[in-house]
N, C-alpha and C positions, 0 to 999 in steps of 0.2 A: 504493500500500500504506500509506503514512504517513497519507494522508487517511482511509483506511478505519479504521486504528487509532484515530485521533482521534475519528471518529464513533462507534465502538464504545464508547469511554470515556465519551462524553457520554450515550449511550443506557443505559450501565451494564447491559448484558446479562450473564447468568450466564457465568462463566469458561469453563465447559465448552462452551457454544454458541459463544462468541467464538473459542476455540482451534480448534474443529472447522471453523469457517468459514475461519479463517486457514490451516489445514492444507490444506483443499481448494483454496484459491486458490494456495497455494504449489506444490501438486502440478501444477496446471494450468500455472503459469508455468514449472516445470521442463520439462514435456512440450513446451511451446511453444518454449523456448530450444533444446532438443535438436534440433528439426527446422527451426528458422527459419534462413533465409539472408538476409543483408542485400539489400535490393532496390536495383537500379540506378536512378539518376535520382530518388531520393527527395529531398524538400526538404532542403537543407543545414542541418545543425545549426550553432549558433554556433561560429565558428572558435576554436581554441586557439592562442595565440601565446606564444612563448618566445624567449629570446635564445640564439642559438647561440654556442658557444665554439670556438676553433680546435682541430681534432682531428688525430690521427695519420693517415699514409698508409694504414694498414690499414683506416680507416673506422670510425666510430662512429655509430649511430643511436639514437633514443629512442622508447620506447613512449609514445604521446601520448594515448591514449584508455583509460580504465579501465573495469572491470566488476567488480561485487561478486558473487561466486559465491553467498554466503549473506548476507542483509541484516545490517548491523551494528546500528544502532539500540540495542536492548537488550543486545546482546552475545550473545544466544542466538536461534537460529532455531527455529520450531516443530518439535518432534520431534527436535531435535538438541541434544546436551548442551553443546557449545561451538560457536562459529562463527568463521570467519575469511574474509577476502577476498583474492583475487589482484587487485592493482591495477597499472595501468600506472605506469611510473616514467620521468620525463623525465631522462635521464642528463646532459643539458647543464646543466639548472638544479637537478637533484636534488630535484624536487618531484613530488607526486602530483597527478593531474588527475581530474576527475569522470567517471563512466561515461556512455556513450551511452544513449539511451532504449531501444534494442533489444538492449542487452547485448552489443555487438560490441566486441572488442578490436582496435584498428587500430594497426599499427606504422608509424611514419613512417621515412624514411631521411635522417637528419641527417648533418652533417659532410661529409666527402668522399664524394660520391655514386658514385664509380667503384670498381672492383675492380682489384687488381694483376693483372699478366699471369698466365695460367693456370698455368704451371709453379710460380710462387711461390704462388698460391692453393692448388693441390693439396697443396703441402708444408706451408704455414703457415696456410691458411684465412683466413676473414673473421670478425672480431668485428662482428657485425651491429649491435650497440647496441640491439637489441630487448630491453628490460628489463622485468621484472615484480617486484613487491614483494608479499610475503606479510604481510598486516596483520590484526591481531586482538589481543584481550586475553588475557593469560595463556599465550601461546605459549612453549614451552620447547624445542621441537625442530622442525626442518623437514626433510622428506625429499622429493625430487623426482627424476623420471626424464624424460628426453627421448628420443623414439624416433629422433631425427635429430641429429647433431652432439653438442655438449657445452655445459655451462653454464660461465660464468665470472662473476666478481664484481669490481666496481670499489670501491676504497676511496680515501680522500683524506687527505693530510697536508700540513701547513705546516711548512717548514723555513726557517732563517735563517742566512746565511753567517757572521754574527758569533757566533752561539750554537753552530753545528754545522758548521764549515768542511769537515770530512772528508766529511760526508754530502752537502753541496752540491757538493763536488768530484766525488764519484762520480756524482751526479745530472747534472752538466754533461757528463760523458763517456759517459753511457748512450746506447745505440742498440739497436734490435731484435736485431742480431747478437750482442749481449752477454748475452742472456737466459741465466740460470743462473750468471752471474758477479757478484761484488761482495758486500761485507760487508753492505750495507744493502738493496740492491735485487736480490739474486741469486735471489729466489724469484718474481719477477714476469716475466710474458711481455711486458708493455708498461709503460713508464714515461713519462708525458707531463706536461710542465710546462704548466699551463693559465693561470697568472698569474705574472708576474714574470720571464719569460724574457728573457735578454739585458740585464737591468738591472744596471749596474755598481755600484750602491749595495749594499754587503754587508749593510747593516742592513735592507734591504727583505725582507719575507716572500715566499717562493715557494710557491705552491700546486701540488701534484703529484697527478695521478690515477694510481693503481696498478691494473693489470689482472692478475688471477690466474685461471688456468684451474683448473677444479675436476674436471670429468669428466662423463660422460653421466648419472651418478646421484650425488646429493648426500645426505648425512646429517649435519646440522650442529646442534649445540646452540645455543640462543639465550638470551642473558642479557637480563634486563629492562632493563639499561643500554645494550644495543646500539642504535645508531641504525638508520635505514632502510637504509643502505648494507649492513649486515650481513645484511639480509633481502631484498636485491635481487639478481637474477641475470639475466644476458644470455645470448643464444644465439650460438654459434659453429658454423661448419661449414666443411668442405673437400670436401664431396661433389662428385663430377664432374657438371657441369651440361651435358655434351655439347658438340657442335660448334655453337657459337653465335657469331655475329659482329655487332658493332655496325653500325648502318646509319643513314642520315639519318632514316628513320621511327622507329627505335628506337635512339637513340644510347647508351643504357645497357643494351643487350641482355644483355651478359655478367653484369652485376650483377642484372638482372631474373631471369636464369636461375638465379643463385645462390639468390635468394629462392624460386624455384619448387621447389627441392629440398626445401623444408619443406612443400609442399602435401600435405595428407592426413596429416601427422605429428601427434603428440600430445605434450603436456606434462602430466604427472601430478604433482600437488602434495599432500602430506599434512602437516597441522599437528598436533602433539601439545601438549596443554595441561597446565597444572600440576595439574589434578584427575585426571589419568590418562586422559582421553578423547582421541579423535582424530577427524579428519574429512579426507576425501580428495576432490579435484575433478580432473577431466580436461578439458583444453581441446584441441580439434581445430583445427589450423592450415590456412588456405587463402590463396591469393593473388588479388589483384585490382588494378585501376587506380583510383586515388583522385584527387580534385580537390585541387590545392595552389596556393599563391600565394606568390611571392617578392617581398618588398618591397625587397630589396637584392640586386643581382647577385652580390655577394661571398658571399652565403649558399650558393651552389653549392660554394664551397670551405670552408665551415664558419664563415663570419662573417656577421653580420647577422640579420635577422628573416625567418622564413618562417611562413606561415599554412597550417594543415592542416585540411581539411574531411573529416569521416567520411562521405564520399559516394562510392560506386562509380560510375564514369563509363565511357562508351565513348571510348577514346583517339582515335577519329576525330573527335570533337567538340571536342577541345582540342589545343593545340600541345604539343610536348615541351619539356623543360626547357632545351634549347639554342636554342629559337626566339628570334629577335631581339626580338620584342615582350615576351618574358618579362623580359629584362633592362632594357628601355627604359621600360616603363610598368607593370610588375608584373602583367601579365596572368596569368590562371589557366592551369595546365598539368596534365597527367596525370602521376602518379607511381605506379609499380608497387610494391606492398608486401604485407605480411602482414596478415591478420586472423584472429581466433580465435572459436570458438563453444564453449560449454560442452556437453559430451556426457554427463557422468556426475558424480554427487555421492553419496557414501556416508559412513557413519560408521565405516567399517572402516579398518584400518591400510594402510600403503603396499603396493600389490599387486605390486610388482616386486622382484627380487632386489637385495640390498644388498652383495653380495660385493665389488664393485669400486667402492663408493661413495667419493667424494673421492679419486679415483685420482691427481690431480695437486695436491692441496692442499699437500703437503709436498715436492713436487718441481717441477721446471720443465720445460716443453716447450721444448727447446733449439733454437736455430738451428744448423744443421750446414752447414759449408762443403763444397762439392764437392771431391772428391779430384782433384788435378791429375795429368795424365799425366806420367810421368817424362820421356818424350820426346814432343814435340808437333811433327808435321810442319809446315814452313813452306810455306804455299800460294803458288803462282805465283812461285816463286823458285828459282833454281839457282845453284850456284857452279861456275864453269868451272875446269877443272884448272889453267889458267894463272893463276887468281885465288887459288890456295892456295900458300903458301910455307912454308919452314922457319922456326922461331922466331928464328934468327939473321939472317934477311933483313928486308926492309921492304916495306910496302904503302902505297898512297895511298888514303885514304878521305875522302869529302866529308861535311861537317857543316853545319847551317844557320848563317847569319850571326848570328842573334839567340839561338842556343842552344835554340830551341823547335822540336822535331821536328813539332809539330802545325801549324806555320805552312806555308802553301802558297806564299807569295810571298817567302820569305826567300832572299837570295842565298847560294849555296853557298860554303863555304870548304874549302880542301884542307889535310889533315893528312897527314904522313908518320908511320907507326907502325912502330917497329923494336925489335929486341932484346927479344923477349918471353920472360919467365921465369914459372915456375909453382911454387909451394910448397904442400905439404899439411901441415896441423897439426890437432891435437886441441883446442887452445886458441886463443883469439883472438891474432893476431900483434901485433907492435909494442907489446906491453905494454898493449893495450886492455882495458878493462873493459866489461861489458854496458852500463853507463850511457853509454859513449862511442859506441855504435853507432847507425846509421840506424834500426834496428829500435826501439830504446828511444825515440829522439826522435820517430819517426813515430807511435808509439802513446802518446806523452805519458807515458811511464814505466809504462804499464799492461802489464807483461810477462805477466800472467795471460791477458789477451786476446790479446796477440801470440802466445803459445804455443798458445792455442786455434786461432788461424788457421793457424799453421805446422804444427801437429800434424794438423789435419784436412785441410789442402790437400796437405802434402808428407810428413808422417809423423815430423817431428822436433820437439823442444823444446829451448830453451836454459836450462840451470840457472843458478842465481845466480852460480856460479863461472865461467861461460862455457862449460862442457863441453856437448857435444851428445849426443843420443840415439845409441846404437850404430848403425853403418851410415851415419853422416853425418860429414862433416869440413869444415873450413875450407879453401878453396883461394884463395890469394893470387896474382893475376895482375898482374905488373909489366911495364911497357913504356915506351919512350921515345916522346914525341910532339913533333913539330916543326910549327909553323905555317908552311905554304908559301904562305899568302895575303898580300895586301898590306893587310889589315885585322885588327883584333883578333878573336879567337874566344872566345866564352863557352862553355865546355865543361861539359856535364853528364856527368861521367865515368861515372856508374853506368849510363847508357843507351848507352854507346859500343859495348859488345860483349856477347856471350853465349857460354857454353859450349854446344857443339853436337856432333852426330855426322853423318857423311856416310852417307846411306842406300843409295846405289847409285853405279854408275859414270857416271851421267848428271848428277851434281851435285845431286840432291835431298838435302835435309838436314833435320834436326829439332833444334829447340832443346831443351836440357835444363832441366828445372825446377830453379830455384835461387833464392836470396834474397841480394841485395846487403846486406852488413852495414856496410861502411865503404869510403870512398874517400879518396885523398890530398886534403887540404884540407878535408875535412868536419869541422865543429865542432858537436857535439851540443848545446852550450850555446846556440848561436844557430840550430840547425837549418838550417844553410846548405845549399842545394841546388846552386847554381851554384858548384862548388868550385874552378874553375880558369879563369883568363883568360889567354890566350896572345897576346902581341904578335907582330907580323909577324917571322918568322924565329926566334922564341924556341923553345927546346927544354926540355922538362921530363920528369922521370921520374915516372910516375904508377902507383899501385897500386889495385886493386879487390879487396876481400875478399868471397868468396861462401860460402854454405852450400850444399853439393852432396852428393847421394847418392854413396856409394862405388861405385855401379854405373858411374861414369865410368871407373874403372880397368879395367873389363872390356870396354870398347868397342874395336872393331877400328880405327876411324879417327876419334878424337875431335878436335874443332876448337875454336879460339877464333875466333868469327865476328864480324866488324865490320860493323854495319849502315851502309850508305852512303846519304846523303841523296838524291841524284839520280843514282845509278848502281848497278850491280850490287854485291852483297855481296862482300867479300873475307875471307880467313881464314888463320890459322896452324894448321899441324898440330902437335898437342901430345902425341902418343903417347910421344915420346922424353922428355918432361918428367914423365911420371907415375911 
């Protein structure tokens, strides 16, 4: 088209003839694009290469091939008052890349190529990283609708620990489960440090990528000062991809199936211009296998270089990404991904409803913890009647020599536990403040997040003064422990016992949902976990403070159950203590 324009300028044909010819060519090109499907095994175009950055477990990809929906050049297409283009956007490098010759939009799959387990995916979805940018002169507003999933947008900021220590502190504690919390990052669904992570120098700049969910329809004003990030959008989905399992022949089958949920779906984009005009384009999405090459085996995990060819291939002719030769000598492999074709271009306004536009722009899609059962049956365990005693009696329980219950080869040590007592209180006992608790230390002082977890999992929260949600109380269990072994015992008191209920006369029992807040010997300032070391023959009085539902008081046969390392569990009956 450019060569033709230049030729016409040299010939100096009348404008009317010139534009008539251009219009006819443009109409032919549009008709061709709407019916054209990329051909397999065509000659490969020159590869596009970019540097991958470390990405989050959710996975991020980049749109690596661009297509101009209306030619830019003069800024106006024949017969159209204004023009714009939808171009691919490489999210790793934040750069635009040129279009293919056949006008095909090809999405690569960068970063972590895998998908989380299906339960997680169905709840929280996949940020595909398939990005597009709306580019043109004089754009003042962008509207877009996707027929599948939702749009999101990435933005970037640089922070410095010396200049903004509070922001850096919040950043260092951020995790996906914290979405919706925080003064600075509470509106983002994902916060990812892409440069400066783990650097002890407080003067070093930290670059952060911020991901914000927008909704299935967007309607956003555009300022002339906005950079390309403000006009770039990615695709997210949590559509059910069916019963698909990874295999040796298709090791990324689950993720491939996620991309297949976009097959046949559309993206409709409308640009509004400062002169009052508008233009709308629709892209239809499809899936195929493309030729790719990995120059660095670490690229699979989001590091190193990868080369993408806009060439559809038969996967039987190339190895998969896990093949040994791919990592050893950079052999080509097949990679399943999306491509798009233009199916409609108009000068009309956005054709889809805008009632729910920007649904999540000013809100956050939160992570929600599963509610714990108040009573959870203990599988493959029973407590014999002769293993249950009164609080004033004593029991023998074994613990691991090194204090680690996860160890399989630790020698058992015998403890005698006696004289159990239990007290109920509405406030923290022993003059403790919230700052003294295991909860505070474990969450590094972030009680907003601690309360989110406890409220969603168990139904309570701790106020600043230590008071609890009605229906919950502190239960302090105190007992005497004697080391009956001939060696020292490192005791993790918080894991020694649980409040429980006896379910039947056969000894089946259920643990009661609770939270340990403090134990004897715990020091929040040092966040000490191994709070007690007993010498041979030594006796100490120990206390454990729990948060428990008041449903405990209603149980017929409540217990304090002691988990034994290499023998059956033992327990104290505590009904008389309630």
